[in-house]
C-alpha positions as CSV (number, residue, x, y, z in Angstrom):
1,X,97.7,147.3,39.5
2,X,101.3,147.2,40.6
3,X,104.0,147.2,37.9
4,X,105.6,143.8,37.5
5,X,109.0,145.5,37.2
6,X,108.6,146.7,40.7
7,X,107.9,143.2,42.0
8,X,110.8,141.8,40.0
9,X,113.1,144.5,41.3
10,X,112.2,143.7,44.9
11,X,112.8,140.0,44.3
12,X,116.1,140.8,42.6
13,X,117.3,143.0,45.5
14,X,116.4,140.5,48.1
15,X,117.8,137.7,46.1
16,X,121.3,139.3,46.1
17,X,121.7,138.3,49.8
18,X,121.8,134.6,48.9
19,X,124.9,133.2,47.3
20,X,123.6,130.0,45.9
21,X,122.0,130.8,42.5
22,X,119.5,127.9,42.6
23,X,118.4,128.9,46.1
24,X,118.4,132.6,45.1
25,X,116.1,131.8,42.1
26,X,113.7,129.8,44.3
27,X,113.7,132.5,46.8
28,X,113.0,135.2,44.2
29,X,110.1,133.2,42.8
30,X,108.7,132.7,46.3
31,X,109.1,136.4,47.1
32,X,107.5,137.4,43.8
33,X,104.5,135.2,44.6
34,X,104.3,136.6,48.1
35,X,104.6,140.2,47.0
36,X,102.1,139.8,44.3
37,X,99.7,138.3,46.8
38,X,100.2,141.1,49.2
39,X,99.7,143.8,46.5
40,X,96.6,141.9,45.2
41,X,95.0,142.1,48.6
42,X,95.7,145.9,49.0
43,X,93.2,148.3,47.5
44,X,95.7,150.0,45.2
45,X,95.0,152.2,42.1
46,X,97.2,153.2,39.2
47,X,98.7,156.6,39.0
48,X,96.3,157.4,36.1
49,X,93.3,156.4,38.2
50,X,94.5,158.5,41.1
51,X,95.1,161.5,38.8
52,X,91.6,161.1,37.3
53,X,90.0,161.0,40.8
54,X,92.0,164.0,41.9
55,X,90.8,166.0,38.9
56,X,87.2,165.0,39.6
57,X,87.7,166.0,43.2
58,X,89.1,169.4,42.2
59,X,86.1,170.0,39.8
60,X,83.7,169.0,42.5
61,X,85.3,171.4,45.0
62,X,85.1,174.2,42.5
63,X,81.4,173.4,41.9
64,X,80.7,173.3,45.6
65,X,82.3,176.7,46.1
66,X,80.1,178.1,43.3
67,X,77.0,176.6,44.8
68,X,77.9,177.9,48.3
69,X,78.3,181.4,46.9
70,X,75.0,181.1,45.0
71,X,73.3,179.9,48.2
72,X,74.7,182.8,50.2
73,X,73.5,185.2,47.5
74,X,70.0,183.7,47.5
75,X,69.8,183.7,51.3
76,X,70.7,187.4,51.3
77,X,68.0,188.1,48.7
78,X,65.5,186.2,50.8
79,X,66.5,188.2,53.9
80,X,66.1,191.5,52.0
81,X,62.7,190.4,50.8
82,X,61.6,189.5,54.4
83,X,63.0,192.9,55.7
84,X,61.0,194.7,53.0
85,X,57.8,193.0,54.0
86,X,58.1,194.1,57.6
């Protein structure tokens, strides 16, 4: 999920706009809660999960390319056999 440091940082940055420290603290807590809620509803993944999926996709693409080459080779062999029968 989203790094808590990011959420705290966003709250800190927004909290700097308020002079009263008690109001700033309350606002930061509220903002943290809101931001955590927003991020929780989003369908986000960690960088590690993204990298793992990217690696899987790359391997799948390589395998698909090999299979397409093999299919083309087999189709050519079949066409040659059909021509030889004629």
